[in-house]
C-alpha positions as CSV (number, residue, x, y, z in Angstrom):
1,M,-92.1,-48.3,103.2
2,D,-89.1,-45.9,103.1
3,D,-85.9,-47.0,104.9
4,S,-86.0,-43.9,107.0
5,E,-88.9,-45.4,109.0
6,N,-87.7,-47.8,111.6
7,V,-90.6,-50.3,111.4
8,S,-89.8,-53.6,112.9
9,Y,-91.0,-57.2,112.7
10,I,-90.9,-60.2,115.0
11,I,-89.0,-63.3,114.1
12,I,-88.9,-66.6,115.9
13,H,-86.7,-69.5,114.9
14,D,-85.5,-72.8,116.3
15,L,-82.3,-73.5,118.1
16,T,-80.8,-75.7,115.3
17,P,-77.7,-74.8,113.2
18,D,-80.0,-73.8,110.4
19,A,-82.0,-71.4,112.5
20,K,-85.3,-72.4,110.8
21,I,-88.0,-69.8,110.9
22,L,-91.0,-70.7,113.0
23,Y,-93.0,-67.5,113.0
24,L,-92.8,-64.0,111.4
25,S,-95.1,-61.1,112.0
26,P,-97.0,-59.5,109.1
27,S,-94.9,-56.4,109.3
28,L,-92.1,-58.3,107.5
29,T,-93.7,-57.0,104.3
30,D,-93.1,-53.4,105.4
31,V,-89.5,-54.0,106.3
32,L,-88.1,-56.3,103.6
33,G,-91.0,-56.8,101.2
34,Y,-91.4,-60.5,101.7
35,D,-94.6,-62.4,102.4
36,P,-94.2,-64.2,105.7
37,A,-96.0,-67.3,104.4
38,D,-93.2,-67.7,101.8
39,T,-90.5,-67.7,104.5
40,M,-91.7,-70.3,107.0
41,G,-89.3,-73.2,107.4
42,T,-86.5,-71.4,105.6
43,S,-83.1,-70.5,107.2
44,S,-82.6,-67.1,108.7
45,F,-79.0,-67.2,107.2
46,D,-80.4,-67.2,103.7
47,W,-81.1,-63.4,104.0
48,I,-77.7,-62.4,105.5
49,H,-74.9,-60.8,103.5
50,P,-72.3,-63.4,102.4
51,D,-69.5,-61.5,104.1
52,E,-71.4,-61.7,107.4
53,V,-72.9,-65.2,107.3
54,E,-70.1,-66.9,109.3
55,A,-70.2,-64.2,111.9
56,A,-73.9,-64.5,112.1
57,R,-73.7,-68.3,112.5
58,Q,-71.2,-67.8,115.3
59,L,-73.4,-65.3,117.0
60,H,-76.4,-67.7,116.7
61,Y,-74.4,-70.4,118.4
62,E,-73.1,-68.2,121.2
63,T,-76.5,-66.8,121.9
64,I,-77.9,-70.3,122.4
65,R,-74.8,-71.6,124.3
66,D,-74.9,-68.7,126.7
67,D,-78.7,-68.6,127.0
68,K,-78.6,-64.8,126.2
69,A,-81.5,-62.4,126.5
70,A,-81.9,-58.7,125.4
71,A,-79.0,-58.9,123.0
72,V,-78.5,-56.6,120.0
73,A,-76.6,-57.0,116.7
74,Y,-76.1,-55.0,113.6
75,L,-75.8,-56.7,110.1
76,R,-76.9,-56.6,106.5
77,V,-79.8,-58.5,105.0
78,K,-81.3,-58.7,101.5
79,N,-84.7,-57.3,100.8
80,Q,-87.2,-58.4,98.1
81,E,-85.6,-56.0,95.7
82,D,-82.2,-57.7,96.0
83,R,-80.7,-54.8,97.9
84,W,-78.6,-55.2,101.0
85,V,-79.9,-53.1,103.8
86,G,-78.4,-52.4,107.2
87,V,-80.6,-53.7,110.1
88,V,-80.5,-54.1,113.8
89,I,-81.8,-57.3,115.4
90,Q,-82.8,-57.8,119.1
91,R,-82.9,-61.4,120.3
92,S,-83.5,-63.5,123.4
93,V,-83.4,-67.3,124.0
94,V,-86.8,-68.5,125.2
95,H,-86.1,-72.2,126.1
96,N,-86.8,-74.0,122.8
97,A,-86.7,-71.0,120.4
98,L,-84.9,-67.7,119.7
99,I,-87.2,-64.7,119.6
100,G,-86.4,-61.3,118.4
101,S,-87.1,-58.3,116.2
102,L,-85.5,-56.8,113.1
103,S,-85.7,-53.1,112.0
104,F,-83.7,-50.8,109.8
105,A,-80.4,-49.7,111.4
106,K,-80.5,-46.0,111.9
107,P,-78.3,-43.8,114.2
108,G,-80.0,-41.5,116.6
109,A,-81.8,-41.4,120.0
110,K,-83.6,-44.7,119.4
111,A,-80.4,-46.6,118.6
112,M,-78.7,-45.2,121.7
113,H,-81.8,-46.1,123.8
114,T,-81.8,-49.6,122.6
115,A,-78.1,-50.1,123.1
116,A,-78.2,-48.5,126.6
117,T,-80.9,-51.0,127.8
118,A,-79.5,-54.1,126.0
119,Q,-77.4,-56.8,127.6
120,E,-74.9,-56.7,124.7
121,V,-74.4,-54.9,121.4
122,A,-72.4,-56.5,118.6
123,F,-71.5,-55.6,115.0
124,L,-70.9,-58.3,112.4
125,N,-68.4,-56.3,110.4
126,P,-65.9,-53.5,111.2
127,A,-67.2,-51.2,108.4
128,A,-70.6,-51.1,110.1
129,Y,-69.0,-50.4,113.4
130,Q,-67.1,-47.4,112.1
131,T,-70.3,-45.8,110.8
132,Q,-72.2,-46.1,114.0
133,L,-72.1,-44.2,117.2
134,E,-69.9,-45.6,119.9
135,F,-72.7,-47.2,122.0
136,R,-72.3,-47.3,125.7
137,K,-74.6,-48.7,128.4
138,W,-76.2,-46.3,130.9
139,N,-74.0,-45.8,134.0
140,D,-71.2,-47.8,132.4
141,S,-68.5,-45.7,130.7
142,Q,-66.4,-48.9,129.9
143,S,-69.1,-50.8,128.1
144,K,-68.7,-50.6,124.3
145,A,-70.1,-52.5,121.3
146,S,-68.1,-55.5,120.2
147,I,-67.2,-56.8,116.7
148,V,-68.0,-60.4,116.0
149,V,-65.0,-62.3,114.5
150,P,-65.8,-65.4,112.5
151,R,-64.9,-68.5,114.5
152,D,-62.1,-71.1,114.0
153,M,-63.4,-73.5,111.2
154,S,-61.5,-76.5,112.6
155,V,-64.8,-77.7,114.3
156,P,-67.8,-78.2,112.0
157,F,-70.5,-75.7,112.8
158,E,-73.2,-78.4,113.2
159,D,-71.0,-80.3,115.8
160,L,-71.0,-77.3,118.1
161,F,-74.7,-77.9,118.8
162,N,-74.1,-81.4,120.2
163,N,-73.1,-80.2,123.6
164,I,-75.3,-77.1,124.1
165,P,-76.7,-77.0,127.7
166,T,-80.4,-77.0,128.3
167,P,-81.6,-73.4,128.1
168,S,-83.5,-71.8,131.0
169,E,-87.3,-72.3,131.2
170,R,-88.7,-69.2,129.5
171,T,-91.8,-68.5,127.5
172,G,-92.0,-65.8,124.8
173,L,-95.3,-64.0,124.1
174,I,-96.0,-61.9,121.1
175,L,-98.5,-59.2,121.9
176,N,-100.6,-56.8,119.7
177,R,-99.1,-53.6,120.9
178,F,-101.8,-51.5,119.0
179,S,-104.5,-52.7,121.5
180,R,-104.9,-51.4,125.0
181,R,-105.7,-55.0,126.2
182,C,-102.5,-56.4,124.5
183,P,-104.0,-59.6,123.1
184,I,-101.6,-62.5,122.8
185,M,-100.8,-63.4,119.2
186,Y,-98.2,-66.2,119.7
187,C,-96.8,-68.3,122.5
188,T,-93.4,-70.1,122.0
189,N,-93.9,-73.0,124.4
190,D,-95.8,-74.5,127.4
191,C,-93.1,-74.0,130.0
192,I,-95.3,-71.6,132.0
193,F,-98.7,-71.3,130.2
194,D,-100.9,-73.5,128.1
195,P,-100.6,-71.9,124.7
196,V,-104.1,-73.0,123.7
197,K,-105.6,-71.0,126.6
198,L,-103.6,-67.9,125.8
199,R,-104.4,-67.5,122.1
200,G,-106.3,-64.3,121.4
201,R,-106.8,-63.4,125.1
202,S,-105.5,-60.4,126.8
203,L,-102.1,-60.6,128.5
204,Y,-103.7,-59.2,131.6
205,D,-106.0,-62.2,131.9
206,F,-102.9,-64.0,133.0
207,V,-101.5,-61.4,135.4
208,H,-102.3,-61.4,139.1
209,P,-104.7,-58.5,139.6
210,E,-102.5,-56.9,142.2
211,D,-99.6,-56.8,139.7
212,E,-101.6,-55.6,136.7
213,S,-100.9,-51.9,137.1
214,N,-97.2,-52.5,137.2
215,V,-97.3,-54.7,134.1
216,R,-99.4,-52.0,132.3
217,Q,-96.9,-49.4,133.3
218,C,-94.0,-51.4,131.9
219,I,-95.8,-52.1,128.6
220,D,-96.8,-48.4,128.3
221,V,-93.2,-47.4,128.7
222,S,-92.0,-49.8,126.1
223,K,-94.7,-48.7,123.7
224,G,-93.6,-45.1,124.2
225,W,-90.1,-46.0,123.3
226,A,-91.3,-47.9,120.2
227,V,-92.5,-44.8,118.3
228,S,-90.3,-43.0,115.8
229,D,-89.9,-39.2,115.7
230,S,-92.5,-39.1,113.0
231,G,-95.0,-41.1,115.1
232,H,-94.7,-44.4,113.3
233,P,-94.2,-47.8,115.1
234,S,-90.5,-48.4,115.7
235,D,-88.1,-50.5,117.6
236,G,-87.4,-49.4,121.2
237,G,-85.4,-50.3,124.2
238,F,-85.9,-53.1,126.7
239,V,-87.9,-53.0,129.9
240,F,-87.3,-55.4,132.7
241,G,-89.8,-56.3,135.4
242,S,-91.6,-59.2,137.1
243,F,-95.1,-60.2,138.0
244,R,-97.1,-63.1,139.5
245,A,-98.8,-65.1,136.8
246,C,-102.4,-66.3,136.9
247,L,-101.9,-69.6,135.1
248,A,-105.6,-70.5,134.8
249,G,-106.5,-67.1,133.4
250,R,-109.2,-64.6,134.6
251,D,-111.4,-61.9,133.2
252,S,-109.2,-58.8,133.5
253,T,-112.1,-56.5,132.3
254,E,-113.6,-56.8,135.8
255,G,-112.3,-54.3,138.2
């Protein structure tokens, strides 16, 4: 896959100092060339450029400490060919895990769209910041991307995690966006749903029928954002909404 295509993959890792990988979508092979099966249980920091590891570790800690959602960061990671490539990651804390996506960093309308709808945008090194557009959020002329500065090393990194507050009760669902019914591929926890009941079923089976049209509209909008100029799957912006959940599940094909 050429770097010009902004294909993305989903990554989920735990809230420990090592950021152990719990799940990777198959599209990892298209982005970095690795087999997802070979990366399970390894640390996310193993792929990050040495000059940016400390900033990445700090960002990991702050994301968990502040219970962040819809946050974006730019950094460099190593692909299977031992080349360092610039990527953009989108991440949210979902109670017991950190869920996000990774795709090639590429200036343009998609990058501006993602930044405009994100809660924050950060760069892990000044050089990358200088080569990117000066991102601003919609309707906020004062909001700019920030540069992450490595933390004070006086406190061991592992010790910072001893006093992290309990994150909000959230559940992350990985959906197959290539299907109209959006079958659920992965559920991060049982805070809201029973993961066993969800596996392989349509998201809409767990949406109140009166809210289904609104949820479909939100997902259709996000799918539209997540298509590159050449028509390939890509990373897109964030869509925010709410709906009433049908915890027991239903047959959404009826009606």
